[in-house]
C-alpha positions as CSV (number, residue, x, y, z in Angstrom):
1,M,86.1,-67.7,-20.3
2,K,89.8,-66.8,-20.3
3,L,91.6,-63.6,-19.7
4,N,92.5,-63.2,-23.4
5,E,88.8,-63.5,-24.3
6,L,87.7,-60.6,-22.1
7,S,86.7,-57.5,-24.0
8,E,85.3,-54.1,-23.0
9,I,81.6,-53.2,-23.4
10,D,81.1,-51.0,-26.4
11,G,81.5,-47.3,-25.5
12,A,83.2,-48.0,-22.2
13,S,86.4,-46.2,-23.1
14,P,85.8,-43.8,-26.0
15,S,88.9,-42.5,-27.8
16,R,90.0,-39.0,-26.9
17,K,89.0,-36.0,-29.0
18,R,91.9,-35.2,-31.4
19,V,91.6,-31.5,-32.0
20,G,93.4,-29.4,-34.6
21,R,93.7,-32.2,-37.2
22,G,92.2,-30.5,-40.2
23,I,88.9,-29.2,-41.5
24,G,87.4,-32.6,-42.2
25,S,87.7,-33.7,-38.6
26,G,85.1,-31.2,-37.4
27,K,87.5,-30.0,-34.7
28,G,90.2,-28.4,-36.9
29,K,91.6,-24.9,-37.0
30,T,90.3,-23.5,-33.7
31,G,90.1,-26.9,-32.1
32,G,86.5,-26.4,-30.8
33,R,87.4,-23.3,-28.9
34,G,85.3,-20.9,-31.0
35,V,86.5,-17.7,-32.6
36,K,88.4,-14.9,-31.0
37,G,88.0,-13.7,-27.4
38,Q,90.0,-14.4,-24.2
39,K,89.0,-18.1,-23.9
40,S,90.2,-18.9,-27.4
41,R,93.7,-18.1,-26.3
42,S,96.0,-20.3,-24.2
43,G,96.8,-19.8,-20.6
44,V,93.3,-18.5,-19.6
45,A,91.7,-19.5,-16.3
46,I,88.7,-17.4,-15.4
47,K,86.8,-19.6,-12.9
48,G,84.3,-17.6,-11.0
49,F,84.4,-14.6,-13.3
50,E,80.9,-13.3,-14.0
51,G,81.6,-10.6,-16.6
52,G,82.4,-7.9,-14.2
53,Q,79.4,-8.6,-11.9
54,M,80.4,-9.2,-8.3
55,P,81.0,-13.0,-8.2
56,I,78.7,-15.2,-6.1
57,Y,81.4,-16.2,-3.7
58,R,81.9,-12.5,-2.8
59,R,78.2,-11.7,-2.7
60,L,77.4,-14.4,-0.1
61,P,78.2,-13.7,3.5
62,K,80.9,-15.6,5.3
63,R,79.6,-18.4,7.5
64,G,81.0,-20.7,10.1
65,F,84.3,-21.0,11.9
66,S,87.5,-22.9,11.2
67,N,89.6,-23.9,14.1
68,A,92.1,-25.7,12.0
69,K,95.1,-24.0,13.6
70,F,94.3,-25.3,17.1
71,A,92.1,-28.3,16.3
72,K,93.0,-31.6,18.0
73,N,93.2,-34.8,15.9
74,F,92.0,-37.8,17.8
75,N,92.0,-41.5,17.1
76,T,88.7,-43.3,17.8
77,V,88.5,-46.7,19.4
78,S,85.3,-48.7,20.0
79,L,84.6,-50.8,23.1
80,G,84.2,-53.8,20.8
81,R,87.7,-53.3,19.4
82,L,89.1,-53.1,23.0
83,Q,87.3,-56.3,23.9
84,T,88.7,-58.0,20.8
85,A,92.3,-57.0,21.8
86,V,91.7,-58.3,25.3
87,D,90.3,-61.6,24.0
88,A,93.3,-62.0,21.7
89,G,95.7,-61.4,24.6
90,K,97.2,-58.3,23.1
91,L,95.8,-56.0,25.7
92,D,96.2,-56.6,29.5
93,A,92.9,-56.0,31.2
94,K,94.5,-55.4,34.6
95,A,96.8,-52.6,33.3
96,T,95.7,-49.1,32.4
97,V,94.5,-48.7,28.8
98,D,96.2,-45.6,27.3
99,S,97.6,-44.6,24.0
100,A,101.0,-46.3,24.7
101,A,99.2,-49.6,25.6
102,L,97.0,-49.5,22.5
103,I,100.0,-48.8,20.2
104,A,101.9,-51.7,21.8
105,A,98.8,-53.9,21.3
106,G,98.5,-52.9,17.6
107,V,95.1,-51.3,18.1
108,L,96.4,-47.9,17.1
109,R,99.1,-47.1,14.6
110,R,100.2,-43.7,16.1
111,A,99.3,-41.6,19.0
112,K,98.0,-38.4,17.3
113,D,96.6,-36.0,20.0
114,G,95.1,-38.9,22.0
115,F,92.1,-41.2,21.5
116,R,88.4,-41.1,22.2
117,V,86.4,-44.2,23.2
118,L,83.1,-44.9,21.3
119,A,80.3,-47.3,22.4
120,D,80.3,-49.6,19.3
121,G,80.3,-53.3,20.4
122,D,80.1,-55.0,23.7
123,L,82.6,-54.9,26.6
124,K,82.9,-57.7,29.1
125,A,86.4,-57.0,30.5
126,K,86.9,-54.7,33.5
127,L,89.2,-52.0,32.0
128,N,90.7,-48.8,33.4
129,V,90.8,-46.5,30.5
130,T,92.8,-43.2,30.3
131,A,91.7,-41.3,27.2
132,A,91.1,-37.8,25.8
133,G,87.4,-38.4,25.8
134,I,84.6,-40.9,25.9
135,S,81.0,-40.9,24.7
136,K,78.2,-41.1,27.3
137,A,77.0,-44.5,26.0
138,A,80.6,-45.8,26.1
139,Q,81.1,-44.6,29.7
140,E,77.9,-46.3,30.8
141,K,78.9,-49.6,29.1
142,L,82.4,-49.3,30.6
143,E,81.1,-48.7,34.2
144,K,78.5,-51.5,33.7
145,A,81.4,-53.9,33.0
146,G,83.1,-52.7,36.2
147,G,85.7,-50.5,34.6
148,S,86.6,-46.9,35.0
149,F,87.5,-43.8,32.9
150,T,90.1,-41.1,33.5
151,Q,90.3,-38.0,31.4
152,E,93.7,-37.5,29.8
153,N,95.3,-34.1,30.2
154,L,95.4,-32.6,26.7
155,G,97.2,-29.4,27.5
156,S,100.9,-28.9,26.8
157,E,103.6,-29.7,29.4
158,K,104.1,-26.0,29.9
159,A,100.4,-25.5,30.7
160,A,100.6,-28.5,33.1
161,E,103.6,-26.8,34.9
162,V,101.8,-23.5,35.1
163,N,98.7,-25.2,36.6
164,A,100.9,-27.1,39.1
165,S,102.6,-23.9,40.2
166,K,99.3,-22.1,40.6
167,A,98.0,-25.0,42.7
168,A,101.1,-24.8,44.8
169,K,100.7,-21.1,45.4
170,T,97.0,-21.5,46.4
171,A,98.0,-24.3,48.7
172,A,100.7,-22.1,50.3
173,K,98.2,-19.2,50.7
174,K,95.7,-21.5,52.4
175,K,98.5,-22.8,54.7
176,A,99.5,-19.3,55.6
177,K,96.0,-18.4,56.8
């Protein structure tokens, strides 16, 4: 079989409906729109209109919560992917594994709001991981391999400064007593 011998299956790509091409076509004059009324005119979009009845999307109660404004966007990295990077020599097992190290190793493309570690795959290397989060199973596997996990500070730099100043004030109060 050659490329020029290939053909489509019958009915795979039907020709488009050509409306308004005369009475004999069966779709002439009104072009299949029917007679009179709002929908026979051009420029009509009445999705969700139920003839004056309260539309269903307004009858049903609001549900749920959207935190889109403040939501964090994390990368996910599996333990198996970390082990592959260590085996390939792209990731140094002795250094701390953080977003910058993963980007340099080519494991992540960009930092986003940090990364979370998931338990897929096996880990043999002893890694010190600093991340935004880790699953329980991943933490167990990491500690079993002799590694450790440190929670990354996700707050803004301003929040970190405020927390540091509060800590300094409480330390000063304790010292004064």
